[in-house]
DSSP file (Angstrom, degrees, kcal/mol; ACC not computed):
  #  RESIDUE AA STRUCTURE BP1 BP2  ACC     N-H-->O    O-->H-N    N-H-->O    O-->H-N    TCO  KAPPA ALPHA  PHI   PSI    X-CA   Y-CA   Z-CA
    1    1 A M     >        0   0    0      0, 0.0     4,-1.6     0, 0.0     5,-0.2   0.000 360.0 360.0 360.0 -42.0    0.0    0.0   -0.1
    2    2 A L  H  >  +     0   0    0      1,-0.2     4,-1.8     2,-0.2     5,-0.1   0.883 360.0  49.7 -59.0 -40.7    2.8    2.4    0.9
    3    3 A P  H  > S+     0   0    0      0, 0.0     4,-1.9     0, 0.0    -1,-0.2   0.805 108.8  53.6 -66.0 -26.4    4.8    1.9   -2.3
    4    4 A A  H  > S+     0   0    0      2,-0.2     4,-2.5     1,-0.2    -2,-0.2   0.898 107.5  48.4 -73.3 -37.3    1.8    2.5   -4.3
    5    5 A L  H  X S+     0   0    0     -4,-1.6     4,-3.1     1,-0.2     5,-0.2   0.882 112.3  50.9 -67.2 -37.3    1.1    5.8   -2.5
    6    6 A L  H  X S+     0   0    0     -4,-1.8     4,-2.2     2,-0.2    -1,-0.2   0.926 111.4  47.5 -67.0 -40.9    4.8    6.9   -3.1
    7    7 A V  H  X S+     0   0    0     -4,-1.9     4,-1.5     2,-0.2    -2,-0.2   0.863 114.2  46.6 -68.3 -38.1    4.5    6.0   -6.8
    8    8 A S  H  X S+     0   0    0     -4,-2.5     4,-1.8     2,-0.2    -2,-0.2   0.924 114.2  47.8 -71.9 -42.6    1.3    7.9   -7.1
    9    9 A A  H  X S+     0   0    0     -4,-3.1     4,-2.7     1,-0.2     5,-0.3   0.868 110.3  51.5 -61.9 -35.5    2.7   10.9   -5.2
   10   10 A A  H  X S+     0   0    0     -4,-2.2     4,-1.6    -5,-0.2    -1,-0.2   0.860 110.1  48.3 -73.0 -29.0    5.8   10.9   -7.3
   11   11 A S  H  < S+     0   0    0     -4,-1.5    -1,-0.2     2,-0.2    -2,-0.2   0.852 113.3  50.2 -75.7 -30.1    3.8   10.9  -10.6
   12   12 A F  H  < S+     0   0    0     -4,-1.8    -2,-0.2     1,-0.2    -1,-0.2   0.948 116.9  38.3 -68.8 -50.6    1.7   13.8   -9.1
   13   13 A L  H  < S-     0   0    0     -4,-2.7    -2,-0.2     1,-0.2    -1,-0.2   0.790 106.3-140.4 -73.4 -24.9    4.7   15.9   -8.1
   14   14 A G     <  -     0   0    0     -4,-1.6    -1,-0.2    -5,-0.3    -2,-0.1  -0.401  51.3 -18.1  88.0-169.3    6.7   15.0  -11.2
   15   15 A P        -     0   0    0      0, 0.0    -4,-0.0     0, 0.0    -5,-0.0  -0.397  67.2-140.3 -67.6 135.4   10.4   14.3  -11.3
   16   16 A L        -     0   0    0     -2,-0.1     2,-0.2     1,-0.0    -2,-0.0  -0.791  22.8-112.1 -96.0 141.0   12.2   15.6   -8.2
   17   17 A P        -     0   0    0      0, 0.0     2,-0.9     0, 0.0    -1,-0.0  -0.479  21.4-145.2 -74.8 139.8   15.6   17.2   -8.8
   18   18 A V        +     0   0    0     -2,-0.2     2,-0.3     2,-0.0     5,-0.0  -0.848  41.2 144.0-110.2  98.7   18.5   15.3   -7.4
   19   19 A Q        -     0   0    0     -2,-0.9     4,-0.1     2,-0.1     0, 0.0  -0.843  51.0-140.9-128.3 167.6   20.9   17.8   -6.3
   20   20 A Q  S    S+     0   0    0     -2,-0.3     3,-0.1     2,-0.1    -1,-0.0   0.250  83.5  60.8-112.4   8.7   23.4   18.1   -3.3
   21   21 A G  S    S-     0   0    0      1,-0.2    -2,-0.1     3,-0.0     2,-0.1  -0.322 103.5 -34.9-112.7-156.3   22.8   21.8   -2.8
   22   22 A P        -     0   0    0      0, 0.0     2,-0.3     0, 0.0    -1,-0.2  -0.413  66.9-108.2 -63.9 139.8   20.0   24.0   -1.9
   23   23 A V        -     0   0    0     -2,-0.1     2,-0.4    -3,-0.1    -5,-0.0  -0.494  33.8-165.5 -73.9 123.1   16.8   23.0   -3.2
   24   24 A V        -     0   0    0     -2,-0.3     2,-0.4    -3,-0.0    -3,-0.0  -0.946   2.6-160.3-113.1 133.0   15.4   25.2   -6.1
   25   25 A T        -     0   0    0     -2,-0.4     2,-0.5     2,-0.0    -2,-0.0  -0.909   5.4-150.6-110.5 139.9   11.9   25.0   -7.1
   26   26 A Q        -     0   0    0     -2,-0.4     2,-0.5     2,-0.0    -2,-0.0  -0.939   4.0-153.8-112.3 132.4   10.8   26.3  -10.4
   27   27 A R        -     0   0    0     -2,-0.5     2,-0.4     0, 0.0    -2,-0.0  -0.858  16.1-129.1-100.7 131.0    7.3   27.6  -11.1
   28   28 A R        -     0   0    0     -2,-0.5     2,-0.4     1,-0.1    -2,-0.0  -0.650  23.0-125.1 -79.4 135.9    5.8   27.5  -14.4
   29   29 A A        -     0   0    0     -2,-0.4     2,-0.2     1,-0.0    -1,-0.1  -0.614  21.9-137.9 -80.4 128.0    4.5   30.7  -15.6
   30   30 A S        -     0   0    0     -2,-0.4    -1,-0.0     1,-0.1     3,-0.0  -0.575  25.3-106.5 -89.9 153.0    0.8   30.6  -16.6
   31   31 A A    >>  -     0   0    0     -2,-0.2     3,-1.3     1,-0.2     4,-0.9  -0.665  21.7-150.3 -85.8 125.4   -0.3   32.3  -19.6
   32   32 A P  H 3> S+     0   0    0      0, 0.0     4,-1.5     0, 0.0    -1,-0.2   0.764  93.0  63.8 -62.6 -29.1   -2.2   35.5  -18.6
   33   33 A T  H 3> S+     0   0    0      1,-0.2     4,-1.5     2,-0.2     5,-0.1   0.788  94.0  61.2 -66.1 -26.7   -4.4   35.3  -21.8
   34   34 A A  H <> S+     0   0    0     -3,-1.3     4,-2.6     2,-0.2     3,-0.3   0.957 105.8  45.7 -68.2 -48.2   -6.0   31.9  -20.7
   35   35 A S  H  X S+     0   0    0     -4,-0.9     4,-2.7     1,-0.2    -1,-0.2   0.888 111.3  53.7 -67.7 -35.8   -7.5   33.5  -17.5
   36   36 A V  H  X S+     0   0    0     -4,-1.5     4,-1.9     2,-0.2    -1,-0.2   0.864 109.2  47.8 -59.4 -38.4   -8.7   36.5  -19.5
   37   37 A E  H  X S+     0   0    0     -4,-1.5     4,-2.1    -3,-0.3    -2,-0.2   0.902 111.2  52.0 -72.7 -45.5  -10.5   34.2  -22.0
   38   38 A R  H  X S+     0   0    0     -4,-2.6     4,-2.6     1,-0.2    -2,-0.2   0.891 109.1  48.4 -55.9 -44.3  -12.0   32.2  -19.1
   39   39 A R  H  X S+     0   0    0     -4,-2.7     4,-2.7     1,-0.2    -1,-0.2   0.917 110.4  52.4 -68.3 -38.2  -13.3   35.3  -17.5
   40   40 A G  H  X S+     0   0    0     -4,-1.9     4,-2.2     1,-0.2    -2,-0.2   0.895 111.1  46.2 -61.0 -39.9  -14.8   36.4  -20.8
   41   41 A V  H  X S+     0   0    0     -4,-2.1     4,-2.4     2,-0.2    -1,-0.2   0.918 112.3  50.1 -66.3 -43.6  -16.5   33.1  -21.3
   42   42 A L  H  X S+     0   0    0     -4,-2.6     4,-2.6     1,-0.2    -2,-0.2   0.921 109.6  52.0 -66.0 -37.8  -17.9   33.1  -17.7
   43   43 A A  H  X S+     0   0    0     -4,-2.7     4,-2.3     1,-0.2    -1,-0.2   0.950 108.4  53.5 -57.6 -46.4  -19.2   36.7  -18.2
   44   44 A G  H  X S+     0   0    0     -4,-2.2     4,-2.2     1,-0.2    -2,-0.2   0.898 108.9  46.8 -54.7 -46.8  -20.9   35.5  -21.3
   45   45 A F  H  X S+     0   0    0     -4,-2.4     4,-2.7     1,-0.2    -1,-0.2   0.876 111.8  50.6 -63.3 -39.0  -22.6   32.7  -19.5
   46   46 A A  H  X S+     0   0    0     -4,-2.6     4,-1.8     2,-0.2    -1,-0.2   0.846 110.1  49.3 -64.2 -35.0  -23.6   35.0  -16.8
   47   47 A A  H  X S+     0   0    0     -4,-2.3     4,-1.9     2,-0.2    -2,-0.2   0.890 110.8  50.9 -62.8 -49.7  -25.0   37.5  -19.3
   48   48 A A  H  X S+     0   0    0     -4,-2.2     4,-2.2     2,-0.2    -2,-0.2   0.902 109.0  50.7 -65.7 -41.1  -26.9   34.8  -21.0
   49   49 A A  H  X S+     0   0    0     -4,-2.7     4,-1.2     1,-0.2    -1,-0.2   0.939 111.0  48.4 -60.4 -42.8  -28.5   33.5  -17.6
   50   50 A L  H  < S+     0   0    0     -4,-1.8    -1,-0.2     1,-0.2    -2,-0.2   0.840 109.5  53.2 -69.5 -28.3  -29.6   36.9  -16.7
   51   51 A A  H  < S+     0   0    0     -4,-1.9     4,-0.5     1,-0.2    -1,-0.2   0.883 111.2  46.6 -69.9 -40.1  -31.2   37.4  -20.2
   52   52 A A  H  X S+     0   0    0     -4,-2.2     4,-1.2     1,-0.2     3,-0.4   0.683  90.7  85.0 -78.0 -16.7  -33.1   34.2  -19.8
   53   53 A T  H  X S+     0   0    0     -4,-1.2     4,-2.0     1,-0.2    -1,-0.2   0.823  87.6  49.1 -58.1 -43.3  -34.3   35.0  -16.3
   54   54 A P  H  > S+     0   0    0      0, 0.0     4,-1.7     0, 0.0    -1,-0.2   0.890 110.2  53.7 -67.4 -34.6  -37.4   37.1  -17.4
   55   55 A A  H  > S+     0   0    0     -4,-0.5     4,-1.3    -3,-0.4    -2,-0.2   0.813 107.7  49.7 -70.7 -28.3  -38.4   34.3  -19.8
   56   56 A A  H  < S+     0   0    0     -4,-1.2     4,-0.4     2,-0.2    -1,-0.2   0.903 110.4  48.0 -74.1 -40.7  -38.3   31.8  -17.1
   57   57 A F  H >< S+     0   0    0     -4,-2.0     3,-0.8     1,-0.2    -2,-0.2   0.822 109.8  56.5 -63.5 -31.4  -40.5   34.0  -14.7
   58   58 A A  H >< S+     0   0    0     -4,-1.7     3,-1.5     1,-0.2    -1,-0.2   0.874  99.9  58.4 -67.2 -41.2  -43.0   34.5  -17.7
   59   59 A A  G >< S+     0   0    0     -4,-1.3     3,-1.1     1,-0.3    -1,-0.2   0.608  88.3  74.5 -71.8 -16.1  -43.3   30.7  -18.0
   60   60 A T  G <  S+     0   0    0     -3,-0.8    -1,-0.3    -4,-0.4     5,-0.2   0.549  77.4  76.8 -75.5  -7.5  -44.6   30.3  -14.4
   61   61 A D  G <  S+     0   0    0     -3,-1.5    -1,-0.2    -4,-0.1    -2,-0.1   0.579  70.8 113.6 -78.0  -6.5  -48.1   31.8  -15.3
   62   62 A S  S X  S-     0   0    0     -3,-1.1     3,-1.6     1,-0.1    -3,-0.0  -0.348  76.0-129.9 -64.5 142.2  -49.0   28.5  -16.9
   63   63 A P  T 3  S+     0   0    0      0, 0.0    -1,-0.1     0, 0.0    17,-0.1   0.680 109.4  58.1 -64.8  -8.0  -51.8   26.5  -15.3
   64   64 A Y  T 3  S+     0   0    0      2,-0.1     2,-0.3    16,-0.0    -2,-0.1   0.343  87.3  95.7 -98.5   7.1  -49.3   23.6  -15.4
   65   65 A S  S <  S-     0   0    0     -3,-1.6     2,-0.2    -5,-0.2    -5,-0.0  -0.723  76.6-113.9-102.8 144.9  -46.5   25.2  -13.4
   66   66 A L        -     0   0    0     -2,-0.3    -4,-0.1     1,-0.1    -2,-0.1  -0.560  14.3-162.7 -77.8 146.0  -46.0   24.8   -9.7
   67   67 A K        -     0   0    0      2,-0.3    -1,-0.1    -2,-0.2     3,-0.1   0.461  40.7-120.1-103.0  -4.2  -46.4   27.9   -7.4
   68   68 A K  S    S+     0   0    0      1,-0.2     2,-0.4     2,-0.1    -2,-0.1   0.794  82.5 114.2  66.6  32.7  -44.4   26.2   -4.4
   69   69 A D     >  -     0   0    0      1,-0.2     4,-3.0     2,-0.0    -2,-0.3  -0.978  61.4-150.3-128.2 112.8  -47.5   26.5   -2.3
   70   70 A Y  H  > S+     0   0    0     -2,-0.4     4,-3.8     1,-0.2     5,-0.3   0.942  92.8  44.9 -58.0 -57.5  -48.9   23.0   -1.4
   71   71 A V  H  > S+     0   0    0      1,-0.2     4,-2.0     2,-0.2    -1,-0.2   0.903 117.2  45.7 -51.0 -50.0  -52.6   23.9   -1.1
   72   72 A V  H  > S+     0   0    0      1,-0.2     4,-2.5     2,-0.2    -1,-0.2   0.951 116.9  45.0 -58.9 -52.8  -52.5   26.0   -4.3
   73   73 A D  H  X S+     0   0    0     -4,-3.0     4,-2.8     1,-0.2    -2,-0.2   0.899 111.5  51.0 -65.4 -37.8  -50.6   23.4   -6.2
   74   74 A A  H  X S+     0   0    0     -4,-3.8     4,-1.9    -5,-0.3    -1,-0.2   0.862 112.2  47.2 -70.5 -30.5  -52.6   20.5   -5.1
   75   75 A K  H  X S+     0   0    0     -4,-2.0     4,-2.2    -5,-0.3    -1,-0.2   0.904 116.3  45.0 -66.6 -41.8  -55.9   22.2   -6.0
   76   76 A N  H  X S+     0   0    0     -4,-2.5     4,-1.8     2,-0.2    -2,-0.2   0.833 113.0  49.0 -68.6 -34.3  -54.4   23.1   -9.4
   77   77 A M  H  X S+     0   0    0     -4,-2.8     4,-2.2    -5,-0.2    -2,-0.2   0.858 110.8  51.6 -73.7 -35.8  -53.0   19.7   -9.9
   78   78 A L  H  X S+     0   0    0     -4,-1.9     4,-2.2    -5,-0.2    -2,-0.2   0.922 110.7  49.4 -64.5 -45.1  -56.5   18.1   -8.9
   79   79 A E  H  X S+     0   0    0     -4,-2.2     4,-2.1     2,-0.2    -2,-0.2   0.872 111.7  46.5 -66.0 -38.7  -58.2   20.3  -11.4
   80   80 A N  H  X S+     0   0    0     -4,-1.8     4,-2.3     2,-0.2    -1,-0.2   0.857 112.2  51.5 -58.7 -41.5  -55.8   19.5  -14.2
   81   81 A M  H  X S+     0   0    0     -4,-2.2     4,-2.4     2,-0.2    -2,-0.2   0.895 108.3  50.9 -64.4 -40.4  -56.0   15.9  -13.4
   82   82 A K  H  X S+     0   0    0     -4,-2.2     4,-1.6     2,-0.2    -2,-0.2   0.927 110.5  50.2 -58.8 -52.6  -59.9   16.1  -13.6
   83   83 A T  H  < S+     0   0    0     -4,-2.1     4,-0.4     1,-0.2     3,-0.2   0.897 111.3  47.7 -57.4 -46.4  -59.7   17.8  -17.0
   84   84 A A  H >< S+     0   0    0     -4,-2.3     3,-0.9     1,-0.2    63,-0.3   0.861 110.7  52.3 -68.6 -37.0  -57.3   15.1  -18.4
   85   85 A T  H 3< S+     0   0    0     -4,-2.4    62,-0.3     1,-0.2    -1,-0.2   0.790 106.9  51.2 -69.4 -25.7  -59.5   12.3  -17.0
   86   86 A E  T 3< S+     0   0    0     -4,-1.6    -1,-0.2    -3,-0.2    -2,-0.2   0.435  81.5 121.9 -91.3  -1.2  -62.7   13.5  -18.6
   87   87 A L    <   -     0   0    0     -3,-0.9    60,-0.4    -4,-0.4     2,-0.3  -0.366  52.0-146.1 -58.1 140.5  -61.2   13.9  -22.0
   88   88 A Q    >   -     0   0    0     58,-0.1     3,-1.8     1,-0.1     6,-0.1  -0.779  28.8 -85.3-102.4 158.6  -62.9   11.9  -24.8
   89   89 A R  T 3  S+     0   0    0     -2,-0.3    -1,-0.1     1,-0.2    56,-0.1  -0.285 114.2  30.1 -59.5 143.8  -61.5   10.2  -27.8
   90   90 A G  T 3  S+     0   0    0     54,-0.3    -1,-0.2     1,-0.3    54,-0.0   0.299  75.8 143.8  86.0  -5.9  -61.1   12.6  -30.7
   91   91 A N    X   -     0   0    0     -3,-1.8     3,-1.4     1,-0.1     4,-0.3  -0.496  47.6-143.7 -59.1 124.0  -60.6   15.7  -28.6
   92   92 A P  T 3  S+     0   0    0      0, 0.0     4,-0.3     0, 0.0     3,-0.3   0.796  96.2  48.5 -68.0 -25.1  -58.1   17.8  -30.7
   93   93 A E  T 3> S+     0   0    0      1,-0.2     4,-2.6     2,-0.1     5,-0.3   0.361  81.1 100.5 -90.3   1.7  -56.4   19.1  -27.5
   94   94 A M  H <> S+     0   0    0     -3,-1.4     4,-2.8     1,-0.2     5,-0.3   0.931  78.6  49.0 -64.7 -46.3  -56.0   15.8  -25.7
   95   95 A E  H  > S+     0   0    0     -4,-0.3     4,-2.8    -3,-0.3    -1,-0.2   0.941 116.2  42.9 -55.4 -49.6  -52.4   15.1  -26.5
   96   96 A T  H  > S+     0   0    0     -4,-0.3     4,-2.3     2,-0.2     5,-0.2   0.921 115.7  49.1 -65.0 -49.0  -51.2   18.6  -25.4
   97   97 A I  H  X S+     0   0    0     -4,-2.6     4,-2.4     2,-0.2     5,-0.2   0.954 116.0  44.1 -53.9 -52.5  -53.5   18.6  -22.2
   98   98 A V  H  X S+     0   0    0     -4,-2.8     4,-2.9    -5,-0.3     5,-0.3   0.914 112.7  50.7 -67.6 -42.7  -52.2   15.1  -21.2
   99   99 A K  H  X S+     0   0    0     -4,-2.8     4,-1.9    -5,-0.3    -1,-0.2   0.924 113.3  46.4 -64.7 -38.6  -48.5   15.9  -22.0
  100  100 A S  H  X S+     0   0    0     -4,-2.3     4,-2.1    -5,-0.2    -2,-0.2   0.849 113.6  48.5 -69.7 -33.8  -48.8   19.1  -19.8
  101  101 A T  H  X S+     0   0    0     -4,-2.4     4,-2.1    -5,-0.2    -2,-0.2   0.906 109.4  50.6 -72.9 -40.2  -50.5   17.3  -17.0
  102  102 A R  H  X S+     0   0    0     -4,-2.9     4,-2.3     2,-0.2    -2,-0.2   0.901 111.0  51.0 -61.1 -40.0  -48.0   14.4  -17.0
  103  103 A A  H  X S+     0   0    0     -4,-1.9     4,-2.6    -5,-0.3     5,-0.2   0.942 111.6  47.4 -61.3 -47.0  -45.2   17.0  -16.8
  104  104 A E  H  X S+     0   0    0     -4,-2.1     4,-2.0     1,-0.2    -2,-0.2   0.826 109.0  51.6 -67.3 -30.6  -46.9   18.7  -14.0
  105  105 A M  H  X S+     0   0    0     -4,-2.1     4,-2.0     2,-0.2    -1,-0.2   0.864 111.4  49.4 -70.7 -34.7  -47.6   15.5  -12.0
  106  106 A N  H  X S+     0   0    0     -4,-2.3     4,-2.5     2,-0.2     5,-0.2   0.971 113.6  44.7 -60.3 -56.2  -43.9   14.6  -12.4
  107  107 A D  H  X S+     0   0    0     -4,-2.6     4,-1.7     2,-0.2     5,-0.2   0.882 115.1  50.7 -55.1 -44.4  -42.8   18.1  -11.1
  108  108 A F  H  X S+     0   0    0     -4,-2.0     4,-2.9    -5,-0.2     5,-0.4   0.967 114.0  42.8 -64.9 -53.0  -45.5   18.0   -8.2
  109  109 A V  H  X S+     0   0    0     -4,-2.0     4,-2.1     1,-0.2     5,-0.2   0.912 114.0  50.1 -63.0 -49.5  -44.4   14.6   -7.0
  110  110 A A  H  < S+     0   0    0     -4,-2.5     4,-0.2    -5,-0.2    -1,-0.2   0.789 118.7  40.0 -67.9 -27.7  -40.6   15.3   -7.3
  111  111 A F  H  < S+     0   0    0     -4,-1.7     3,-0.3    -5,-0.2    -2,-0.2   0.897 122.6  34.9 -89.8 -42.3  -41.0   18.6   -5.3
  112  112 A Y  H >< S+     0   0    0     -4,-2.9     3,-1.3    -5,-0.2     7,-0.4   0.738 103.3  72.8 -93.7 -17.3  -43.5   17.7   -2.6
  113  113 A R  T 3< S+     0   0    0     -4,-2.1    -1,-0.2    -5,-0.4    -3,-0.1   0.762  95.2  55.2 -57.4 -30.3  -42.2   14.0   -2.0
  114  114 A R  T 3  S+     0   0    0     -3,-0.3    -1,-0.3    -4,-0.2    -2,-0.2   0.568  87.3  85.4 -86.4 -13.5  -39.2   15.3   -0.4
  115  115 A Q    <>  -     0   0    0     -3,-1.3     4,-3.4     1,-0.2     3,-0.4  -0.799  62.4-159.0-102.0 105.9  -40.9   17.4    2.3
  116  116 A P  H  > S+     0   0    0      0, 0.0     4,-1.6     0, 0.0    -1,-0.2   0.873  89.7  56.8 -54.6 -38.8  -41.9   15.3    5.3
  117  117 A K  H  4 S+     0   0    0      1,-0.2     4,-0.2     2,-0.2    -2,-0.0   0.946 118.4  34.4 -61.2 -41.6  -44.6   17.7    6.7
  118  118 A I  H >4 S+     0   0    0     -3,-0.4     3,-2.3     1,-0.2     6,-0.3   0.948 111.9  57.5 -77.0 -46.8  -46.4   17.4    3.2
  119  119 A S  H 3< S+     0   0    0     -4,-3.4    -1,-0.2    -7,-0.4    -2,-0.2   0.771 103.9  55.1 -59.2 -23.0  -45.7   13.9    2.3
  120  120 A G  T 3< S+     0   0    0     -4,-1.6    -1,-0.3    -5,-0.3    -2,-0.2   0.598  85.0 105.3 -84.7  -8.0  -47.3   12.7    5.5
  121  121 A M  S X> S-     0   0    0     -3,-2.3     4,-1.9    -4,-0.2     3,-0.5  -0.506  74.0-129.9 -77.2 142.8  -50.6   14.5    4.9
  122  122 A P  H 3> S+     0   0    0      0, 0.0     4,-2.2     0, 0.0     5,-0.2   0.817 108.1  56.2 -55.6 -33.5  -53.7   12.4    3.8
  123  123 A S  H 3> S+     0   0    0     47,-1.6     4,-2.1    42,-0.2     5,-0.2   0.883 109.3  47.1 -66.8 -35.7  -54.4   14.7    0.9
  124  124 A F  H <> S+     0   0    0     -3,-0.5     4,-2.9    46,-0.5     5,-0.2   0.963 111.6  49.0 -70.8 -45.5  -50.9   14.2   -0.4
  125  125 A S  H  X S+     0   0    0     -4,-1.9     4,-2.3     2,-0.2    -2,-0.2   0.911 114.8  45.4 -57.0 -47.6  -50.9   10.4   -0.1
  126  126 A T  H  X S+     0   0    0     -4,-2.2     4,-2.3     1,-0.2    -1,-0.2   0.911 114.4  48.6 -60.5 -45.6  -54.3   10.1   -1.8
  127  127 A L  H  X S+     0   0    0     -4,-2.1     4,-2.3     2,-0.2    -2,-0.2   0.866 108.9  53.2 -66.9 -37.7  -53.2   12.5   -4.5
  128  128 A Y  H  X S+     0   0    0     -4,-2.9     4,-2.8     2,-0.2     5,-0.3   0.939 109.0  49.3 -63.8 -45.8  -50.0   10.5   -5.0
  129  129 A T  H  X S+     0   0    0     -4,-2.3     4,-2.3    -5,-0.2    -2,-0.2   0.951 112.9  48.2 -63.0 -43.7  -52.1    7.3   -5.5
  130  130 A A  H  X S+     0   0    0     -4,-2.3     4,-2.0     2,-0.2    -1,-0.2   0.863 110.3  50.6 -65.9 -34.8  -54.3    9.2   -8.0
  131  131 A I  H  X S+     0   0    0     -4,-2.3     4,-3.1     2,-0.2     5,-0.3   0.932 109.7  50.6 -63.4 -49.9  -51.3   10.5   -9.8
  132  132 A N  H  X S+     0   0    0     -4,-2.8     4,-1.8     1,-0.2    -2,-0.2   0.842 110.9  50.8 -64.0 -34.2  -49.8    7.0  -10.0
  133  133 A T  H  X S+     0   0    0     -4,-2.3     4,-1.6    -5,-0.3    -1,-0.2   0.967 115.5  39.2 -60.7 -52.8  -53.1    5.7  -11.4
  134  134 A L  H  X S+     0   0    0     -4,-2.0     4,-2.2     2,-0.2    -2,-0.2   0.859 116.9  49.7 -73.2 -37.8  -53.4    8.3  -14.1
  135  135 A S  H  X S+     0   0    0     -4,-3.1     4,-2.4     1,-0.2    -1,-0.2   0.891 109.4  53.3 -69.1 -38.0  -49.7    8.3  -15.0
  136  136 A G  H  X S+     0   0    0     -4,-1.8     4,-1.5    -5,-0.3    -2,-0.2   0.813 107.5  51.2 -69.8 -29.5  -49.7    4.6  -15.2
  137  137 A H  H  X S+     0   0    0     -4,-1.6     4,-2.7     2,-0.2     5,-0.3   0.923 114.0  42.1 -57.4 -56.0  -52.7    4.8  -17.6
  138  138 A Y  H  X S+     0   0    0     -4,-2.2     4,-1.7     1,-0.2    -2,-0.2   0.841 112.7  55.1 -65.6 -34.6  -51.0    7.2  -19.9
  139  139 A A  H  < S+     0   0    0     -4,-2.4    -1,-0.2    -5,-0.2    -2,-0.2   0.941 117.0  36.8 -61.4 -46.8  -47.6    5.3  -19.6
  140  140 A S  H  < S+     0   0    0     -4,-1.5    -2,-0.2     1,-0.2    -1,-0.2   0.895 131.3  25.1 -81.5 -38.4  -49.3    2.1  -20.7
  141  141 A Y  H  < S-     0   0    0     -4,-2.7     3,-0.3     1,-0.2     4,-0.2   0.509 105.0-118.9-112.2  -3.5  -51.8    3.3  -23.4
  142  142 A G    ><  -     0   0    0     -4,-1.7     3,-0.5    -5,-0.3    -1,-0.2  -0.125  36.1 -69.1  93.8 170.9  -50.2    6.6  -24.6
  143  143 A N  T 3  S+     0   0    0      1,-0.2   -45,-0.2    -4,-0.1    -1,-0.2   0.523 124.4  57.2 -78.9  -6.1  -51.5   10.2  -24.5
  144  144 A K  T 3  S+     0   0    0     -3,-0.3   -54,-0.3    -6,-0.1    -1,-0.2   0.560  83.5  86.0 -98.2  -9.6  -54.2    9.7  -27.0
  145  145 A Y  S <  S-     0   0    0     -3,-0.5    -4,-0.1    -4,-0.2   -57,-0.0  -0.807  77.2-125.1 -96.9 117.9  -56.2    7.0  -25.4
  146  146 A P        -     0   0    0      0, 0.0   -58,-0.1     0, 0.0   -61,-0.1  -0.091  30.4 -93.7 -63.3 160.4  -58.9    8.1  -22.9
  147  147 A V        -     0   0    0    -60,-0.4     2,-0.0   -62,-0.3   -13,-0.0  -0.571  48.9-118.9 -78.6 137.3  -59.2    6.9  -19.3
  148  148 A P     >  -     0   0    0      0, 0.0     4,-2.9     0, 0.0     5,-0.2  -0.346  24.2-105.9 -74.5 159.5  -61.7    3.9  -19.4
  149  149 A E  H  > S+     0   0    0      1,-0.2     4,-2.4     2,-0.2     5,-0.2   0.856 116.2  51.9 -53.9 -43.0  -65.0    4.2  -17.3
  150  150 A K  H  > S+     0   0    0      1,-0.2     4,-1.9     2,-0.2    -1,-0.2   0.949 114.9  42.6 -66.4 -50.6  -64.0    1.8  -14.5
  151  151 A R  H  > S+     0   0    0      2,-0.2     4,-2.6     1,-0.2    -1,-0.2   0.903 111.4  55.2 -63.6 -45.1  -60.7    3.7  -13.9
  152  152 A R  H  X S+     0   0    0     -4,-2.9     4,-2.7     1,-0.2    -1,-0.2   0.871 107.1  52.3 -53.9 -41.2  -62.5    7.1  -14.3
  153  153 A T  H  X S+     0   0    0     -4,-2.4     4,-1.7    -5,-0.2    -1,-0.2   0.916 109.6  46.8 -67.3 -41.7  -64.9    6.1  -11.5
  154  154 A R  H  X S+     0   0    0     -4,-1.9     4,-1.8    -5,-0.2    -2,-0.2   0.938 113.6  49.9 -67.6 -40.1  -62.2    5.1   -9.2
  155  155 A L  H  X S+     0   0    0     -4,-2.6     4,-2.6     1,-0.2    -2,-0.2   0.875 105.8  54.3 -59.1 -44.8  -60.4    8.4   -9.9
  156  156 A A  H  X S+     0   0    0     -4,-2.7     4,-1.9     1,-0.2    -1,-0.2   0.885 108.3  51.1 -63.4 -36.5  -63.4   10.5   -9.4
  157  157 A Q  H  X S+     0   0    0     -4,-1.7     4,-1.6     2,-0.2    -2,-0.2   0.876 110.9  47.4 -65.4 -38.9  -63.7    8.9   -5.9
  158  158 A Q  H  X S+     0   0    0     -4,-1.8     4,-2.3     2,-0.2    -2,-0.2   0.864 107.7  57.5 -68.9 -35.9  -60.2    9.6   -5.1
  159  159 A Y  H  X S+     0   0    0     -4,-2.6     4,-2.3     2,-0.2    -2,-0.2   0.906 107.1  47.8 -56.6 -47.8  -60.7   13.1   -6.4
  160  160 A K  H  X S+     0   0    0     -4,-1.9     4,-2.6     1,-0.2    -1,-0.2   0.862 110.2  52.3 -62.5 -39.7  -63.5   13.7   -3.9
  161  161 A E  H  X S+     0   0    0     -4,-1.6     4,-1.8     2,-0.2    -1,-0.2   0.875 108.7  50.6 -61.6 -45.1  -61.4   12.3   -1.1
  162  162 A I  H  X S+     0   0    0     -4,-2.3     4,-2.0     2,-0.2    -2,-0.2   0.889 109.0  51.1 -67.6 -38.5  -58.6   14.6   -1.9
  163  163 A E  H  X S+     0   0    0     -4,-2.3     4,-2.4     1,-0.2    -2,-0.2   0.929 109.5  49.3 -64.7 -38.4  -60.9   17.6   -1.9
  164  164 A R  H  X S+     0   0    0     -4,-2.6     4,-1.0     1,-0.2    -1,-0.2   0.840 111.3  49.1 -66.3 -25.5  -62.3   16.8    1.4
  165  165 A A  H  <>S+     0   0    0     -4,-1.8     5,-3.1     2,-0.2     4,-0.4   0.804 113.0  47.8 -77.4 -31.2  -58.8   16.3    3.0
  166  166 A L  H ><5S+     0   0    0     -4,-2.0     3,-0.7     4,-0.3    -2,-0.2   0.879 108.4  54.9 -80.2 -31.7  -57.7   19.7    1.4
  167  167 A A  H 3<5S+     0   0    0     -4,-2.4    -1,-0.2     1,-0.2    -2,-0.2   0.835 109.8  47.3 -66.1 -32.1  -60.9   21.4    2.8
  168  168 A R  T 3<5S-     0   0    0     -4,-1.0    -1,-0.2    -5,-0.2    -2,-0.2   0.521 118.4-114.8 -83.1 -10.5  -59.9   20.1    6.4
  169  169 A G  T < 5       0   0    0     -3,-0.7    -3,-0.2    -4,-0.4    -2,-0.1   0.727 360.0 360.0  84.4  16.5  -56.4   21.3    5.9
  170  170 A K      <       0   0    0     -5,-3.1   -47,-1.6    -6,-0.1   -46,-0.5   0.431 360.0 360.0-116.6 360.0  -55.0   17.9    6.0
């Protein structure tokens, strides 16, 4: 183990001068233009990030985006899931609504699942079950196939339970 460390340390430090006098270390001069170019690139990235910031805030007005407030987001999620559940075959907006709802479901679960105070609430666990049911349907049948009546009935029951839990603050 020790010889391996010495070999790796020697390769890291480079060849050591073997001299009998005072030890002289040489420092390689770095090219000053490289750091200037690096600064320019970093400044360009910072400017691009700041320029994109208003567009990012404008996108939060979408009904499919999270507001980072559980009660508001849960009610919004529930309404969007109801809309997606009630869609019938042949609806021209079905695919876009389902894609947006699926993305919102993923974002919702990813954000709130990590928060112990929220993930322990009855409304969250029931909503999580409904999200899994609806998401599983679209994963199996695609975004263009409507929810069958039997599954729709079960989801409607879960939606009522979620609304009651949210009304009680749980």
